C-alpha positions as CSV (number, residue, x, y, z in Angstrom):
1,M,133.0,130.5,113.3
2,T,133.3,126.7,113.4
3,M,129.8,126.3,114.9
4,L,128.4,128.5,112.1
5,V,130.0,126.4,109.5
6,L,128.8,123.2,111.1
7,A,125.3,124.6,111.3
8,V,125.3,125.6,107.7
9,R,126.7,122.2,106.7
10,F,124.0,120.4,108.8
11,G,121.3,122.6,107.1
12,C,122.7,121.6,103.7
13,E,122.6,118.0,104.6
14,L,119.0,118.2,105.7
15,A,118.1,120.0,102.4
16,A,119.9,117.3,100.4
17,L,117.9,114.6,102.2
18,V,114.6,116.4,101.6
19,A,115.5,116.9,97.9
20,I,116.4,113.3,97.4
21,A,113.2,112.1,99.3
22,W,111.0,114.4,97.2
23,W,112.7,113.3,93.9
24,L,112.4,109.6,94.9
25,W,108.7,110.1,95.7
26,F,108.1,111.5,92.3
27,V,110.2,108.8,90.6
28,L,108.3,106.1,92.5
29,G,105.0,107.7,91.5
30,V,106.0,107.5,87.8
31,V,107.3,104.0,88.2
32,A,104.0,103.0,89.9
33,A,101.9,104.5,87.1
34,V,104.0,102.8,84.4
35,A,103.6,99.5,86.3
36,V,99.8,99.8,86.5
37,A,99.7,100.8,82.8
38,A,101.8,97.7,82.0
39,V,99.5,95.4,84.0
40,W,96.5,96.9,82.4
41,G,98.0,96.5,78.9
42,V,99.1,92.9,79.4
43,L,96.2,91.5,81.5
44,I,93.1,93.7,81.1
45,A,93.1,95.5,77.7
46,P,90.7,94.1,75.1
47,K,93.6,93.1,72.8
48,A,95.9,92.0,75.6
49,S,98.3,89.1,74.8
50,R,97.6,87.3,78.2
51,R,94.1,88.6,78.9
52,L,92.6,87.3,82.1
53,P,89.4,85.4,82.2
54,D,86.3,87.4,83.2
55,P,86.0,86.9,86.9
56,A,89.7,87.5,87.6
57,R,89.9,90.4,85.2
58,L,86.9,92.1,86.9
59,V,88.6,91.7,90.3
60,L,91.8,93.2,89.1
61,E,90.0,96.1,87.4
62,L,88.1,96.8,90.6
63,A,91.3,96.6,92.7
64,I,93.1,99.1,90.4
65,F,90.1,101.5,90.5
66,A,89.8,101.1,94.3
67,L,93.5,102.0,94.6
68,A,93.1,105.0,92.4
69,T,90.1,106.2,94.4
70,Y,92.2,105.8,97.6
71,A,95.1,107.7,96.0
72,Y,92.8,110.6,95.1
73,L,91.4,110.7,98.7
74,A,94.9,110.5,100.2
75,V,96.1,113.6,98.3
76,G,93.0,115.5,99.2
77,R,91.3,115.5,95.7
78,P,88.2,113.4,96.1
79,V,86.5,114.9,93.0
């Protein structure tokens, strides 16, 4: 009986780790999206308070779009 209880407990611990990792992955995804939106709003948007000059702004925009393209490819949604 003790081995069964230990096995169930171990299974519950693994399930808890998976749940926390999955939740954290979602939370980090939301945090990353908010961070990119904040950077866009502060540095790239037409009415941004600290808008970057043209060459730097273009490089940052291209970097964000390249990262988004990579993200779509990484999750298997290229279109």
